[in-house]
PyMOL commands that place a pseudoatom at each C-alpha (Angstrom):
pseudoatom trace, name=CA, resn=MET, resi=1, chain=A, elem=C, hetatm=0, pos=[-10.367, 2.875, -23.932]
pseudoatom trace, name=CA, resn=SER, resi=2, chain=A, elem=C, hetatm=0, pos=[-9.438, -0.212, -21.908]
pseudoatom trace, name=CA, resn=ILE, resi=3, chain=A, elem=C, hetatm=0, pos=[-11.313, -1.192, -18.758]
pseudoatom trace, name=CA, resn=MET, resi=4, chain=A, elem=C, hetatm=0, pos=[-9.494, -2.732, -15.806]
pseudoatom trace, name=CA, resn=VAL, resi=5, chain=A, elem=C, hetatm=0, pos=[-11.536, -5.257, -13.835]
pseudoatom trace, name=CA, resn=ILE, resi=6, chain=A, elem=C, hetatm=0, pos=[-11.133, -7.283, -10.668]
pseudoatom trace, name=CA, resn=ALA, resi=7, chain=A, elem=C, hetatm=0, pos=[-12.657, -10.745, -10.966]
pseudoatom trace, name=CA, resn=CYS, resi=8, chain=A, elem=C, hetatm=0, pos=[-13.033, -13.039, -7.948]
pseudoatom trace, name=CA, resn=TYR, resi=9, chain=A, elem=C, hetatm=0, pos=[-13.505, -16.787, -8.164]
pseudoatom trace, name=CA, resn=ARG, resi=10, chain=A, elem=C, hetatm=0, pos=[-14.298, -18.858, -5.054]
pseudoatom trace, name=CA, resn=PRO, resi=11, chain=A, elem=C, hetatm=0, pos=[-13.591, -22.559, -5.718]
pseudoatom trace, name=CA, resn=LYS, resi=12, chain=A, elem=C, hetatm=0, pos=[-16.444, -24.963, -5.127]
pseudoatom trace, name=CA, resn=PRO, resi=13, chain=A, elem=C, hetatm=0, pos=[-15.623, -27.806, -2.716]
pseudoatom trace, name=CA, resn=GLY, resi=14, chain=A, elem=C, hetatm=0, pos=[-13.093, -30.162, -4.281]
pseudoatom trace, name=CA, resn=LYS, resi=15, chain=A, elem=C, hetatm=0, pos=[-12.686, -27.970, -7.389]
pseudoatom trace, name=CA, resn=GLU, resi=16, chain=A, elem=C, hetatm=0, pos=[-9.629, -25.859, -6.518]
pseudoatom trace, name=CA, resn=THR, resi=17, chain=A, elem=C, hetatm=0, pos=[-7.209, -27.773, -8.756]
pseudoatom trace, name=CA, resn=GLU, resi=18, chain=A, elem=C, hetatm=0, pos=[-9.685, -27.648, -11.635]
pseudoatom trace, name=CA, resn=LEU, resi=19, chain=A, elem=C, hetatm=0, pos=[-10.239, -23.907, -11.146]
pseudoatom trace, name=CA, resn=HIS, resi=20, chain=A, elem=C, hetatm=0, pos=[-6.514, -23.172, -11.043]
pseudoatom trace, name=CA, resn=ALA, resi=21, chain=A, elem=C, hetatm=0, pos=[-6.057, -25.064, -14.328]
pseudoatom trace, name=CA, resn=LEU, resi=22, chain=A, elem=C, hetatm=0, pos=[-8.945, -23.152, -15.909]
pseudoatom trace, name=CA, resn=MET, resi=23, chain=A, elem=C, hetatm=0, pos=[-7.467, -19.848, -14.787]
pseudoatom trace, name=CA, resn=LYS, resi=24, chain=A, elem=C, hetatm=0, pos=[-4.329, -20.624, -16.802]
pseudoatom trace, name=CA, resn=THR, resi=25, chain=A, elem=C, hetatm=0, pos=[-6.514, -20.663, -19.937]
pseudoatom trace, name=CA, resn=HIS, resi=26, chain=A, elem=C, hetatm=0, pos=[-8.626, -17.616, -19.055]
pseudoatom trace, name=CA, resn=LEU, resi=27, chain=A, elem=C, hetatm=0, pos=[-6.557, -14.746, -20.415]
pseudoatom trace, name=CA, resn=PRO, resi=28, chain=A, elem=C, hetatm=0, pos=[-5.159, -16.721, -23.381]
pseudoatom trace, name=CA, resn=THR, resi=29, chain=A, elem=C, hetatm=0, pos=[-8.729, -17.538, -24.457]
pseudoatom trace, name=CA, resn=LEU, resi=30, chain=A, elem=C, hetatm=0, pos=[-9.877, -13.930, -24.127]
pseudoatom trace, name=CA, resn=ARG, resi=31, chain=A, elem=C, hetatm=0, pos=[-6.735, -12.757, -25.923]
pseudoatom trace, name=CA, resn=ALA, resi=32, chain=A, elem=C, hetatm=0, pos=[-7.244, -15.245, -28.790]
pseudoatom trace, name=CA, resn=GLU, resi=33, chain=A, elem=C, hetatm=0, pos=[-10.700, -13.732, -29.277]
pseudoatom trace, name=CA, resn=GLY, resi=34, chain=A, elem=C, hetatm=0, pos=[-9.218, -10.208, -29.362]
pseudoatom trace, name=CA, resn=LEU, resi=35, chain=A, elem=C, hetatm=0, pos=[-11.067, -9.063, -26.248]
pseudoatom trace, name=CA, resn=VAL, resi=36, chain=A, elem=C, hetatm=0, pos=[-8.354, -8.172, -23.729]
pseudoatom trace, name=CA, resn=GLU, resi=37, chain=A, elem=C, hetatm=0, pos=[-5.240, -6.066, -23.689]
pseudoatom trace, name=CA, resn=GLU, resi=38, chain=A, elem=C, hetatm=0, pos=[-1.811, -7.620, -24.102]
pseudoatom trace, name=CA, resn=GLY, resi=39, chain=A, elem=C, hetatm=0, pos=[0.142, -8.365, -20.962]
pseudoatom trace, name=CA, resn=PRO, resi=40, chain=A, elem=C, hetatm=0, pos=[-0.360, -10.660, -18.029]
pseudoatom trace, name=CA, resn=SER, resi=41, chain=A, elem=C, hetatm=0, pos=[-3.094, -10.561, -15.467]
pseudoatom trace, name=CA, resn=LEU, resi=42, chain=A, elem=C, hetatm=0, pos=[-2.265, -10.128, -11.813]
pseudoatom trace, name=CA, resn=CYS, resi=43, chain=A, elem=C, hetatm=0, pos=[-3.554, -12.963, -9.708]
pseudoatom trace, name=CA, resn=GLY, resi=44, chain=A, elem=C, hetatm=0, pos=[-3.703, -13.462, -5.960]
pseudoatom trace, name=CA, resn=ARG, resi=45, chain=A, elem=C, hetatm=0, pos=[-5.397, -15.627, -3.410]
pseudoatom trace, name=CA, resn=ALA, resi=46, chain=A, elem=C, hetatm=0, pos=[-7.433, -14.558, -0.415]
pseudoatom trace, name=CA, resn=ASP, resi=47, chain=A, elem=C, hetatm=0, pos=[-7.221, -16.298, 2.953]
pseudoatom trace, name=CA, resn=ASP, resi=48, chain=A, elem=C, hetatm=0, pos=[-10.488, -18.153, 2.241]
pseudoatom trace, name=CA, resn=GLY, resi=49, chain=A, elem=C, hetatm=0, pos=[-9.087, -19.605, -1.015]
pseudoatom trace, name=CA, resn=THR, resi=50, chain=A, elem=C, hetatm=0, pos=[-10.807, -17.166, -3.367]
pseudoatom trace, name=CA, resn=TYR, resi=51, chain=A, elem=C, hetatm=0, pos=[-8.736, -16.239, -6.402]
pseudoatom trace, name=CA, resn=VAL, resi=52, chain=A, elem=C, hetatm=0, pos=[-8.560, -12.561, -7.356]
pseudoatom trace, name=CA, resn=GLU, resi=53, chain=A, elem=C, hetatm=0, pos=[-7.613, -11.684, -10.942]
pseudoatom trace, name=CA, resn=VAL, resi=54, chain=A, elem=C, hetatm=0, pos=[-6.966, -8.202, -12.324]
pseudoatom trace, name=CA, resn=PHE, resi=55, chain=A, elem=C, hetatm=0, pos=[-6.852, -7.668, -16.083]
pseudoatom trace, name=CA, resn=CYS, resi=56, chain=A, elem=C, hetatm=0, pos=[-7.883, -5.185, -18.785]
pseudoatom trace, name=CA, resn=TRP, resi=57, chain=A, elem=C, hetatm=0, pos=[-10.593, -5.624, -21.364]
pseudoatom trace, name=CA, resn=LYS, resi=58, chain=A, elem=C, hetatm=0, pos=[-9.994, -3.701, -24.593]
pseudoatom trace, name=CA, resn=SER, resi=59, chain=A, elem=C, hetatm=0, pos=[-13.282, -1.797, -24.249]
pseudoatom trace, name=CA, resn=GLN, resi=60, chain=A, elem=C, hetatm=0, pos=[-16.896, -2.014, -23.163]
pseudoatom trace, name=CA, resn=ASP, resi=61, chain=A, elem=C, hetatm=0, pos=[-17.640, -3.312, -26.654]
pseudoatom trace, name=CA, resn=ALA, resi=62, chain=A, elem=C, hetatm=0, pos=[-15.179, -6.171, -26.015]
pseudoatom trace, name=CA, resn=ILE, resi=63, chain=A, elem=C, hetatm=0, pos=[-16.941, -6.994, -22.736]
pseudoatom trace, name=CA, resn=ASP, resi=64, chain=A, elem=C, hetatm=0, pos=[-20.296, -7.015, -24.529]
pseudoatom trace, name=CA, resn=ALA, resi=65, chain=A, elem=C, hetatm=0, pos=[-18.894, -9.180, -27.351]
pseudoatom trace, name=CA, resn=ALA, resi=66, chain=A, elem=C, hetatm=0, pos=[-17.573, -11.709, -24.817]
pseudoatom trace, name=CA, resn=HIS, resi=67, chain=A, elem=C, hetatm=0, pos=[-21.141, -12.358, -23.689]
pseudoatom trace, name=CA, resn=GLU, resi=68, chain=A, elem=C, hetatm=0, pos=[-22.018, -13.504, -27.214]
pseudoatom trace, name=CA, resn=ASN, resi=69, chain=A, elem=C, hetatm=0, pos=[-18.762, -15.319, -28.059]
pseudoatom trace, name=CA, resn=LEU, resi=70, chain=A, elem=C, hetatm=0, pos=[-19.229, -19.102, -28.147]
pseudoatom trace, name=CA, resn=ASN, resi=71, chain=A, elem=C, hetatm=0, pos=[-15.619, -19.858, -27.118]
pseudoatom trace, name=CA, resn=VAL, resi=72, chain=A, elem=C, hetatm=0, pos=[-15.808, -17.494, -24.175]
pseudoatom trace, name=CA, resn=LEU, resi=73, chain=A, elem=C, hetatm=0, pos=[-19.232, -18.760, -23.116]
pseudoatom trace, name=CA, resn=ALA, resi=74, chain=A, elem=C, hetatm=0, pos=[-17.958, -22.352, -23.178]
pseudoatom trace, name=CA, resn=MET, resi=75, chain=A, elem=C, hetatm=0, pos=[-15.000, -21.343, -21.001]
pseudoatom trace, name=CA, resn=TRP, resi=76, chain=A, elem=C, hetatm=0, pos=[-17.252, -19.485, -18.563]
pseudoatom trace, name=CA, resn=GLU, resi=77, chain=A, elem=C, hetatm=0, pos=[-19.494, -22.548, -18.313]
pseudoatom trace, name=CA, resn=LYS, resi=78, chain=A, elem=C, hetatm=0, pos=[-16.492, -24.565, -17.119]
pseudoatom trace, name=CA, resn=PHE, resi=79, chain=A, elem=C, hetatm=0, pos=[-15.671, -21.800, -14.622]
pseudoatom trace, name=CA, resn=ALA, resi=80, chain=A, elem=C, hetatm=0, pos=[-19.242, -21.924, -13.296]
pseudoatom trace, name=CA, resn=GLU, resi=81, chain=A, elem=C, hetatm=0, pos=[-18.835, -25.645, -12.625]
pseudoatom trace, name=CA, resn=ALA, resi=82, chain=A, elem=C, hetatm=0, pos=[-15.619, -25.039, -10.656]
pseudoatom trace, name=CA, resn=CYS, resi=83, chain=A, elem=C, hetatm=0, pos=[-16.334, -21.799, -8.778]
pseudoatom trace, name=CA, resn=ASP, resi=84, chain=A, elem=C, hetatm=0, pos=[-18.750, -19.198, -7.576]
pseudoatom trace, name=CA, resn=TYR, resi=85, chain=A, elem=C, hetatm=0, pos=[-18.204, -15.638, -8.726]
pseudoatom trace, name=CA, resn=VAL, resi=86, chain=A, elem=C, hetatm=0, pos=[-17.978, -13.205, -5.811]
pseudoatom trace, name=CA, resn=THR, resi=87, chain=A, elem=C, hetatm=0, pos=[-17.230, -9.505, -5.564]
pseudoatom trace, name=CA, resn=ILE, resi=88, chain=A, elem=C, hetatm=0, pos=[-14.055, -8.021, -4.180]
pseudoatom trace, name=CA, resn=GLY, resi=89, chain=A, elem=C, hetatm=0, pos=[-16.246, -6.507, -1.447]
pseudoatom trace, name=CA, resn=ASP, resi=90, chain=A, elem=C, hetatm=0, pos=[-17.089, -10.024, -0.244]
pseudoatom trace, name=CA, resn=LEU, resi=91, chain=A, elem=C, hetatm=0, pos=[-13.476, -10.553, 0.816]
pseudoatom trace, name=CA, resn=PRO, resi=92, chain=A, elem=C, hetatm=0, pos=[-12.261, -9.360, 4.228]
pseudoatom trace, name=CA, resn=GLU, resi=93, chain=A, elem=C, hetatm=0, pos=[-8.964, -8.313, 2.608]
pseudoatom trace, name=CA, resn=ALA, resi=94, chain=A, elem=C, hetatm=0, pos=[-10.825, -5.653, 0.605]
pseudoatom trace, name=CA, resn=LYS, resi=95, chain=A, elem=C, hetatm=0, pos=[-11.663, -3.806, 3.803]
pseudoatom trace, name=CA, resn=GLN, resi=96, chain=A, elem=C, hetatm=0, pos=[-7.980, -3.151, 4.527]
pseudoatom trace, name=CA, resn=MET, resi=97, chain=A, elem=C, hetatm=0, pos=[-6.222, -0.036, 3.271]
pseudoatom trace, name=CA, resn=PHE, resi=98, chain=A, elem=C, hetatm=0, pos=[-3.721, -2.134, 1.308]
pseudoatom trace, name=CA, resn=SER, resi=99, chain=A, elem=C, hetatm=0, pos=[-5.556, -5.368, 0.521]
pseudoatom trace, name=CA, resn=PRO, resi=100, chain=A, elem=C, hetatm=0, pos=[-3.115, -8.275, 0.963]
pseudoatom trace, name=CA, resn=PHE, resi=101, chain=A, elem=C, hetatm=0, pos=[-3.333, -11.336, -1.277]
pseudoatom trace, name=CA, resn=ALA, resi=102, chain=A, elem=C, hetatm=0, pos=[-0.876, -14.203, -1.740]
pseudoatom trace, name=CA, resn=PRO, resi=103, chain=A, elem=C, hetatm=0, pos=[0.563, -14.002, -5.294]
pseudoatom trace, name=CA, resn=VAL, resi=104, chain=A, elem=C, hetatm=0, pos=[-0.496, -16.789, -7.656]
pseudoatom trace, name=CA, resn=ASP, resi=105, chain=A, elem=C, hetatm=0, pos=[1.541, -17.679, -10.713]
pseudoatom trace, name=CA, resn=LEU, resi=106, chain=A, elem=C, hetatm=0, pos=[-0.528, -18.451, -13.770]
for i in range(1, 106): cmd.bond("trace and resi %d" % i, "trace and resi %d" % (i + 1))
show_as sticks, trace
zoom trace
């Protein structure tokens, strides 16, 4: 059973361009490792510049495997240099009935 997740990435100062470039490789890397469902992610941007990405892992086993996959870990290390991970609840938009985000094309 697939698991839909909402991931939020807040760019570190001066790292927005780098983060956006990394996000273009995110799903293709996870897909190449057989960890996520086919199809695009949905991506938006909060007013404070935080990127919000929605996608589906294949299963909990796939999520667990990602945490031991060297290619995924290397990618996540680059993400950690470019952003801070935050929760959807950290964003003011999440407190609105219909949370508005500016669409981002990856």
